[in-house]
PyMOL CGO cylinders between C-alpha atoms (Angstrom):
from pymol import cmd
from pymol.cgo import CYLINDER

trace = [
    CYLINDER, 106.39, -7.33, -54.12, 105.09, -10.19, -56.13, 0.3, 1, 1, 1, 1, 1, 1,
    CYLINDER, 105.09, -10.19, -56.13, 105.33, -10.88, -59.88, 0.3, 1, 1, 1, 1, 1, 1,
    CYLINDER, 105.33, -10.88, -59.88, 102.56, -10.26, -61.61, 0.3, 1, 1, 1, 1, 1, 1,
    CYLINDER, 102.56, -10.26, -61.61, 101.12, -14.01, -61.91, 0.3, 1, 1, 1, 1, 1, 1,
    CYLINDER, 101.12, -14.01, -61.91, 100.85, -13.82, -58.13, 0.3, 1, 1, 1, 1, 1, 1,
    CYLINDER, 100.85, -13.82, -58.13, 98.53, -10.79, -58.39, 0.3, 1, 1, 1, 1, 1, 1,
    CYLINDER, 98.53, -10.79, -58.39, 95.01, -11.28, -56.37, 0.3, 1, 1, 1, 1, 1, 1,
    CYLINDER, 95.01, -11.28, -56.37, 92.51, -10.15, -58.23, 0.3, 1, 1, 1, 1, 1, 1,
    CYLINDER, 92.51, -10.15, -58.23, 90.05, -7.96, -55.92, 0.3, 1, 1, 1, 1, 1, 1,
    CYLINDER, 90.05, -7.96, -55.92, 86.48, -8.14, -55.53, 0.3, 1, 1, 1, 1, 1, 1,
    CYLINDER, 86.48, -8.14, -55.53, 86.04, -4.96, -56.62, 0.3, 1, 1, 1, 1, 1, 1,
    CYLINDER, 86.04, -4.96, -56.62, 86.73, -3.05, -59.86, 0.3, 1, 1, 1, 1, 1, 1,
    CYLINDER, 86.73, -3.05, -59.86, 88.21, 0.29, -60.33, 0.3, 1, 1, 1, 1, 1, 1,
    CYLINDER, 88.21, 0.29, -60.33, 87.19, 3.02, -62.55, 0.3, 1, 1, 1, 1, 1, 1,
    CYLINDER, 87.19, 3.02, -62.55, 85.80, 2.15, -66.14, 0.3, 1, 1, 1, 1, 1, 1,
    CYLINDER, 85.80, 2.15, -66.14, 85.05, -1.48, -64.53, 0.3, 1, 1, 1, 1, 1, 1,
    CYLINDER, 85.05, -1.48, -64.53, 88.65, -2.43, -64.83, 0.3, 1, 1, 1, 1, 1, 1,
    CYLINDER, 88.65, -2.43, -64.83, 89.98, -5.11, -62.68, 0.3, 1, 1, 1, 1, 1, 1,
    CYLINDER, 89.98, -5.11, -62.68, 91.86, -4.21, -59.67, 0.3, 1, 1, 1, 1, 1, 1,
    CYLINDER, 91.86, -4.21, -59.67, 95.04, -6.32, -58.13, 0.3, 1, 1, 1, 1, 1, 1,
    CYLINDER, 95.04, -6.32, -58.13, 97.10, -6.43, -55.29, 0.3, 1, 1, 1, 1, 1, 1,
    CYLINDER, 97.10, -6.43, -55.29, 100.43, -6.94, -54.36, 0.3, 1, 1, 1, 1, 1, 1,
    CYLINDER, 100.43, -6.94, -54.36, 101.79, -8.19, -51.68, 0.3, 1, 1, 1, 1, 1, 1,
    CYLINDER, 101.79, -8.19, -51.68, 103.41, -10.98, -49.92, 0.3, 1, 1, 1, 1, 1, 1,
    CYLINDER, 103.41, -10.98, -49.92, 101.50, -10.86, -46.74, 0.3, 1, 1, 1, 1, 1, 1,
    CYLINDER, 101.50, -10.86, -46.74, 98.19, -12.82, -47.03, 0.3, 1, 1, 1, 1, 1, 1,
    CYLINDER, 98.19, -12.82, -47.03, 96.94, -11.77, -43.53, 0.3, 1, 1, 1, 1, 1, 1,
    CYLINDER, 96.94, -11.77, -43.53, 97.82, -7.80, -44.43, 0.3, 1, 1, 1, 1, 1, 1,
    CYLINDER, 97.82, -7.80, -44.43, 94.98, -5.38, -44.22, 0.3, 1, 1, 1, 1, 1, 1,
    CYLINDER, 94.98, -5.38, -44.22, 94.29, -4.93, -47.70, 0.3, 1, 1, 1, 1, 1, 1,
    CYLINDER, 94.29, -4.93, -47.70, 93.92, -9.34, -47.82, 0.3, 1, 1, 1, 1, 1, 1,
    CYLINDER, 93.92, -9.34, -47.82, 91.50, -9.34, -45.11, 0.3, 1, 1, 1, 1, 1, 1,
    CYLINDER, 91.50, -9.34, -45.11, 89.51, -6.81, -46.34, 0.3, 1, 1, 1, 1, 1, 1,
    CYLINDER, 89.51, -6.81, -46.34, 88.80, -8.44, -49.52, 0.3, 1, 1, 1, 1, 1, 1,
    CYLINDER, 88.80, -8.44, -49.52, 88.18, -11.80, -47.82, 0.3, 1, 1, 1, 1, 1, 1,
    CYLINDER, 88.18, -11.80, -47.82, 85.72, -9.99, -45.80, 0.3, 1, 1, 1, 1, 1, 1,
    CYLINDER, 85.72, -9.99, -45.80, 84.65, -8.26, -49.15, 0.3, 1, 1, 1, 1, 1, 1,
    CYLINDER, 84.65, -8.26, -49.15, 84.57, -11.89, -51.16, 0.3, 1, 1, 1, 1, 1, 1,
    CYLINDER, 84.57, -11.89, -51.16, 82.55, -13.03, -47.82, 0.3, 1, 1, 1, 1, 1, 1,
    CYLINDER, 82.55, -13.03, -47.82, 79.95, -10.63, -48.12, 0.3, 1, 1, 1, 1, 1, 1,
    CYLINDER, 79.95, -10.63, -48.12, 79.15, -10.83, -52.02, 0.3, 1, 1, 1, 1, 1, 1,
    CYLINDER, 79.15, -10.83, -52.02, 78.94, -14.77, -51.54, 0.3, 1, 1, 1, 1, 1, 1,
    CYLINDER, 78.94, -14.77, -51.54, 76.06, -14.49, -48.99, 0.3, 1, 1, 1, 1, 1, 1,
    CYLINDER, 76.06, -14.49, -48.99, 74.69, -12.23, -51.08, 0.3, 1, 1, 1, 1, 1, 1,
    CYLINDER, 74.69, -12.23, -51.08, 74.36, -14.37, -53.89, 0.3, 1, 1, 1, 1, 1, 1,
    CYLINDER, 74.36, -14.37, -53.89, 73.15, -17.15, -51.62, 0.3, 1, 1, 1, 1, 1, 1,
    CYLINDER, 73.15, -17.15, -51.62, 70.46, -14.87, -50.37, 0.3, 1, 1, 1, 1, 1, 1,
    CYLINDER, 70.46, -14.87, -50.37, 69.67, -14.04, -53.94, 0.3, 1, 1, 1, 1, 1, 1,
    CYLINDER, 69.67, -14.04, -53.94, 69.39, -17.62, -54.89, 0.3, 1, 1, 1, 1, 1, 1,
    CYLINDER, 69.39, -17.62, -54.89, 66.77, -18.55, -52.07, 0.3, 1, 1, 1, 1, 1, 1,
    CYLINDER, 66.77, -18.55, -52.07, 64.33, -15.05, -53.13, 0.3, 1, 1, 1, 1, 1, 1,
    CYLINDER, 64.33, -15.05, -53.13, 65.15, -16.27, -56.86, 0.3, 1, 1, 1, 1, 1, 1,
    CYLINDER, 65.15, -16.27, -56.86, 63.64, -19.96, -55.89, 0.3, 1, 1, 1, 1, 1, 1,
    CYLINDER, 63.64, -19.96, -55.89, 61.00, -18.46, -54.32, 0.3, 1, 1, 1, 1, 1, 1,
    CYLINDER, 61.00, -18.46, -54.32, 59.89, -16.11, -56.99, 0.3, 1, 1, 1, 1, 1, 1,
    CYLINDER, 59.89, -16.11, -56.99, 59.95, -19.04, -59.22, 0.3, 1, 1, 1, 1, 1, 1,
    CYLINDER, 59.95, -19.04, -59.22, 57.42, -20.70, -57.56, 0.3, 1, 1, 1, 1, 1, 1,
    CYLINDER, 57.42, -20.70, -57.56, 55.20, -17.45, -56.99, 0.3, 1, 1, 1, 1, 1, 1,
    CYLINDER, 55.20, -17.45, -56.99, 52.97, -16.99, -60.05, 0.3, 1, 1, 1, 1, 1, 1,
    CYLINDER, 52.97, -16.99, -60.05, 51.57, -13.38, -58.71, 0.3, 1, 1, 1, 1, 1, 1,
    CYLINDER, 51.57, -13.38, -58.71, 55.07, -12.29, -58.99, 0.3, 1, 1, 1, 1, 1, 1,
    CYLINDER, 55.07, -12.29, -58.99, 55.20, -9.02, -60.67, 0.3, 1, 1, 1, 1, 1, 1,
    CYLINDER, 55.20, -9.02, -60.67, 57.08, -8.50, -63.89, 0.3, 1, 1, 1, 1, 1, 1,
    CYLINDER, 57.08, -8.50, -63.89, 58.75, -5.44, -62.95, 0.3, 1, 1, 1, 1, 1, 1,
    CYLINDER, 58.75, -5.44, -62.95, 59.98, -7.06, -59.53, 0.3, 1, 1, 1, 1, 1, 1,
    CYLINDER, 59.98, -7.06, -59.53, 61.29, -10.40, -61.59, 0.3, 1, 1, 1, 1, 1, 1,
    CYLINDER, 61.29, -10.40, -61.59, 63.32, -7.69, -63.67, 0.3, 1, 1, 1, 1, 1, 1,
    CYLINDER, 63.32, -7.69, -63.67, 65.05, -6.28, -60.42, 0.3, 1, 1, 1, 1, 1, 1,
    CYLINDER, 65.05, -6.28, -60.42, 65.61, -9.67, -59.18, 0.3, 1, 1, 1, 1, 1, 1,
    CYLINDER, 65.61, -9.67, -59.18, 67.47, -10.72, -62.48, 0.3, 1, 1, 1, 1, 1, 1,
    CYLINDER, 67.47, -10.72, -62.48, 69.43, -7.42, -62.38, 0.3, 1, 1, 1, 1, 1, 1,
    CYLINDER, 69.43, -7.42, -62.38, 70.19, -8.28, -58.47, 0.3, 1, 1, 1, 1, 1, 1,
    CYLINDER, 70.19, -8.28, -58.47, 71.25, -11.74, -59.98, 0.3, 1, 1, 1, 1, 1, 1,
    CYLINDER, 71.25, -11.74, -59.98, 73.63, -10.86, -62.41, 0.3, 1, 1, 1, 1, 1, 1,
    CYLINDER, 73.63, -10.86, -62.41, 75.28, -8.40, -60.35, 0.3, 1, 1, 1, 1, 1, 1,
    CYLINDER, 75.28, -8.40, -60.35, 75.66, -11.30, -57.65, 0.3, 1, 1, 1, 1, 1, 1,
    CYLINDER, 75.66, -11.30, -57.65, 77.13, -13.72, -60.49, 0.3, 1, 1, 1, 1, 1, 1,
    CYLINDER, 77.13, -13.72, -60.49, 79.50, -11.20, -62.15, 0.3, 1, 1, 1, 1, 1, 1,
    CYLINDER, 79.50, -11.20, -62.15, 80.74, -10.85, -58.05, 0.3, 1, 1, 1, 1, 1, 1,
    CYLINDER, 80.74, -10.85, -58.05, 80.70, -14.61, -57.67, 0.3, 1, 1, 1, 1, 1, 1,
    CYLINDER, 80.70, -14.61, -57.67, 82.67, -15.11, -60.71, 0.3, 1, 1, 1, 1, 1, 1,
    CYLINDER, 82.67, -15.11, -60.71, 85.19, -12.70, -59.84, 0.3, 1, 1, 1, 1, 1, 1,
    CYLINDER, 85.19, -12.70, -59.84, 85.67, -14.34, -56.36, 0.3, 1, 1, 1, 1, 1, 1,
    CYLINDER, 85.67, -14.34, -56.36, 86.13, -17.84, -58.24, 0.3, 1, 1, 1, 1, 1, 1,
    CYLINDER, 86.13, -17.84, -58.24, 88.82, -16.56, -60.65, 0.3, 1, 1, 1, 1, 1, 1,
    CYLINDER, 88.82, -16.56, -60.65, 90.86, -14.89, -57.92, 0.3, 1, 1, 1, 1, 1, 1,
    CYLINDER, 90.86, -14.89, -57.92, 90.53, -17.99, -55.31, 0.3, 1, 1, 1, 1, 1, 1,
    CYLINDER, 90.53, -17.99, -55.31, 91.18, -20.22, -58.51, 0.3, 1, 1, 1, 1, 1, 1,
    CYLINDER, 91.18, -20.22, -58.51, 94.40, -18.18, -59.37, 0.3, 1, 1, 1, 1, 1, 1,
    CYLINDER, 94.40, -18.18, -59.37, 95.71, -17.84, -55.74, 0.3, 1, 1, 1, 1, 1, 1,
    CYLINDER, 95.71, -17.84, -55.74, 95.19, -22.07, -55.27, 0.3, 1, 1, 1, 1, 1, 1,
    CYLINDER, 95.19, -22.07, -55.27, 97.43, -22.36, -59.00, 0.3, 1, 1, 1, 1, 1, 1,
    CYLINDER, 97.43, -22.36, -59.00, 100.05, -20.07, -57.29, 0.3, 1, 1, 1, 1, 1, 1,
    CYLINDER, 100.05, -20.07, -57.29, 100.08, -21.74, -53.96, 0.3, 1, 1, 1, 1, 1, 1,
    CYLINDER, 100.08, -21.74, -53.96, 100.09, -25.17, -55.32, 0.3, 1, 1, 1, 1, 1, 1,
    CYLINDER, 100.09, -25.17, -55.32, 103.66, -26.92, -55.84, 0.3, 1, 1, 1, 1, 1, 1,
    CYLINDER, 103.66, -26.92, -55.84, 103.87, -27.82, -59.54, 0.3, 1, 1, 1, 1, 1, 1,
    CYLINDER, 103.87, -27.82, -59.54, 103.95, -31.34, -59.76, 0.3, 1, 1, 1, 1, 1, 1,
    CYLINDER, 103.95, -31.34, -59.76, 106.30, -32.85, -62.48, 0.3, 1, 1, 1, 1, 1, 1,
]
cmd.load_cgo(trace, "trace")
């Protein structure tokens, strides 16, 4: 079992939107691969939403309700991307040897 500073922040949240962590020494285990795949999907969805947002900004006829929905989806995607970045940044800091 890993120590607290080596827990992996997972790309989903638990009850009451609390963060979920994975404690494992096996980075190729089932749960690690599942988290990697979900992160890849989340990043792909964020990229697609960014493209939609760029198109919407150029569309002078875009309706207010459509823009609100897009902002809501972008907010969720940004939350997911920040969680992925936090998790990956933490994994990098744990896996890199400390320099003196």
